[in-house]
Structures are given as C-alpha cells and as structure tokens.
C-alpha positions as CSV (number, residue, x, y, z in Angstrom):
1,M,-116.3,-5.2,-76.9
2,I,-119.3,-3.0,-75.5
3,R,-119.4,0.6,-76.1
4,K,-121.7,3.7,-76.0
5,I,-124.1,4.1,-79.0
6,E,-122.9,6.5,-81.7
7,A,-124.6,8.5,-84.7
8,K,-123.0,5.8,-87.1
9,D,-124.9,3.2,-85.5
10,K,-128.4,4.4,-86.3
11,S,-129.2,2.1,-89.2
12,A,-127.9,-1.0,-87.3
13,F,-129.7,0.0,-84.1
14,L,-133.1,0.4,-86.0
15,E,-132.7,-2.9,-87.9
16,M,-131.8,-4.8,-84.9
17,N,-134.7,-3.1,-82.9
18,H,-137.3,-3.9,-85.7
19,T,-136.2,-7.6,-85.6
20,F,-136.3,-7.5,-81.6
21,Y,-139.8,-6.3,-81.9
22,H,-140.9,-8.8,-84.5
23,S,-139.7,-11.8,-82.4
24,E,-140.9,-13.9,-79.7
25,A,-139.3,-12.2,-77.2
26,V,-141.7,-9.5,-77.0
27,L,-145.6,-9.5,-76.5
28,H,-146.2,-6.9,-79.3
29,T,-144.7,-4.7,-81.8
30,I,-144.1,-1.2,-81.5
31,P,-144.2,1.8,-84.1
32,E,-140.8,2.1,-85.9
33,K,-140.8,5.9,-85.0
34,N,-140.5,4.8,-81.2
35,A,-137.0,3.4,-82.0
36,A,-136.1,6.5,-84.0
37,D,-137.2,8.8,-81.4
38,T,-135.2,6.8,-78.7
39,F,-132.1,6.9,-80.6
40,S,-132.4,10.6,-81.0
41,L,-133.0,11.0,-77.4
42,I,-130.0,9.1,-76.4
43,L,-127.7,10.9,-78.8
44,N,-129.0,14.1,-77.5
45,G,-127.8,13.3,-74.1
46,S,-130.9,12.4,-72.2
47,P,-130.4,11.6,-68.5
48,Y,-133.1,9.1,-68.6
49,A,-132.0,6.7,-71.3
50,D,-128.8,5.2,-72.5
51,A,-127.7,2.6,-75.0
52,Y,-124.6,0.4,-75.9
53,M,-123.6,-1.6,-78.9
54,L,-122.2,-5.0,-78.7
55,E,-119.3,-5.9,-81.2
56,E,-117.5,-9.1,-81.6
57,D,-114.6,-9.4,-84.1
58,G,-115.4,-5.8,-85.4
59,E,-119.0,-6.7,-86.4
60,I,-122.0,-5.3,-84.5
61,C,-123.8,-8.1,-83.0
62,G,-126.4,-6.5,-80.7
63,Y,-127.2,-3.9,-78.4
64,V,-128.7,-3.0,-75.0
65,L,-131.2,-0.3,-74.2
66,L,-131.5,1.2,-70.6
67,A,-133.9,3.5,-69.0
68,L,-132.7,5.2,-65.9
69,T,-134.8,6.1,-62.9
70,H,-134.7,6.9,-59.2
71,S,-136.9,4.7,-57.0
72,N,-138.0,5.6,-53.5
73,E,-138.7,1.9,-52.8
74,A,-135.1,0.8,-53.6
75,G,-133.6,3.9,-52.3
76,G,-131.7,5.2,-55.4
77,L,-130.8,4.7,-59.0
78,V,-132.5,2.0,-60.9
79,V,-131.3,0.9,-64.2
80,W,-134.1,-0.8,-66.4
81,I,-132.6,-3.1,-68.7
82,E,-135.2,-2.3,-71.4
83,E,-133.9,-4.5,-74.2
84,I,-131.0,-6.7,-74.9
85,Y,-130.8,-7.9,-78.3
86,I,-128.1,-10.3,-79.9
87,K,-128.3,-11.3,-83.2
88,D,-129.1,-14.9,-83.8
89,N,-125.6,-15.8,-85.2
90,F,-124.0,-14.5,-82.2
91,R,-126.1,-16.2,-79.5
92,G,-124.8,-18.8,-77.4
93,R,-121.4,-17.1,-77.1
94,G,-121.8,-15.6,-73.5
95,L,-122.5,-12.1,-74.7
96,G,-125.8,-11.6,-72.6
97,G,-123.8,-12.4,-69.6
98,R,-121.1,-10.3,-70.3
99,C,-123.5,-7.3,-71.2
100,I,-125.2,-7.7,-67.7
101,E,-121.7,-7.7,-65.9
102,F,-120.6,-4.7,-67.9
103,L,-123.8,-2.9,-67.0
104,K,-123.1,-3.7,-63.3
105,Q,-119.6,-2.2,-63.6
106,C,-120.9,0.7,-65.7
107,Y,-123.4,1.9,-63.0
108,P,-121.8,1.1,-59.6
109,K,-124.3,3.6,-58.0
110,A,-127.3,1.7,-59.2
111,V,-129.1,0.1,-56.3
112,R,-131.3,-2.0,-58.5
113,F,-131.2,-3.4,-62.1
114,R,-134.7,-4.3,-63.3
115,L,-136.0,-5.9,-66.4
116,E,-139.0,-7.8,-68.0
117,V,-139.0,-11.2,-69.7
118,S,-141.7,-13.2,-71.4
119,D,-143.1,-16.1,-69.4
120,S,-142.2,-18.5,-72.3
121,N,-138.6,-17.4,-72.6
122,E,-137.0,-19.9,-70.4
123,A,-133.5,-19.6,-71.6
124,V,-133.3,-16.1,-71.0
125,K,-134.9,-16.4,-67.6
126,R,-132.0,-18.8,-66.7
127,L,-129.4,-16.3,-67.9
128,Y,-130.8,-13.6,-65.7
129,A,-131.1,-15.7,-62.7
130,R,-127.4,-16.9,-63.1
131,H,-126.4,-13.1,-62.9
132,G,-128.5,-12.6,-59.8
133,F,-131.9,-11.5,-60.9
134,S,-135.0,-12.9,-59.2
135,A,-138.6,-13.0,-60.1
136,L,-141.0,-10.5,-58.3
137,S,-143.8,-11.9,-56.8
138,Y,-146.4,-9.4,-58.1
139,Q,-147.5,-8.3,-61.4
140,Q,-146.8,-5.1,-63.3
141,M,-149.6,-3.1,-64.7
142,V,-149.5,-0.2,-67.2
143,L,-151.6,2.6,-68.4
144,D,-150.6,3.6,-71.9
145,R,-151.7,7.1,-73.3
C-alpha cells in the first residue's frame, strides 16, 4: 500500500531518512534538521513538496519524497523524485517499481518525472530504465547557499 504521509509517520520517516543519508545511495549526508523541516513543510500543505509512505502487511517499509516544479523546457509540471527509500528487508519485492507506477498515476498532469541516481548504483539505474527513465547527456550543477 502507498499512502500520503501523515503526522503519525514522523519518527518512522526521520529514522528512514537518516538511514538513507548514511547509505551508499547518496554522495553525502545532510543535517537532520533538513528532514524534520521537510516533514513539517509537507504536513503544512506546501505546493512544492509531497511524500508517501510505503507499507506492506501493515508495516512501514519505505517512503518516497517528491519536489514539484514547473518547467518551461518540459512544458509543464515536473515531479522530481527526490528520494525513494525501501528498508533492506523489503527490497527485491517490486516495491520500487510499484512506487514509480503509482506516482505516474497520481500525477497524470506531470509532463516529466525526474530523479538523480549515483553512478555506482547499477541496480537502481536498471529499475528506473525498466520504468521508462533515460539518462541525460549533460551534467547537473548546483550552487548551495
């Protein structure tokens, strides 16, 4: 089951987010405050962020975090899949693929779905490719402030 994140999910979300940011799936950690702020932002109804919890057999097994934006290049709504996290003992059950297909249904007006993946994360790159994602031929750059 995939459902909108709720206030009762705070501790589970923060724990999983911490685990995600201390894994090989990311290039660096983030301040714990970022996750707490993001959780509050979503619960307060921000139009720029959304999140869903993944459950199997009544147990929370992961989450997906989204950022929503408009793109002139793409011509409409872009859903950035910021994070998909699935607990180790639930991996390999097709949850990631079901999550992606759920998001496609949940955001029918989205003209583009976008995400980032570490070069070394081959299994996840194959998952995304199976669901229609393709690699961009240019680098992304950031300016953190």
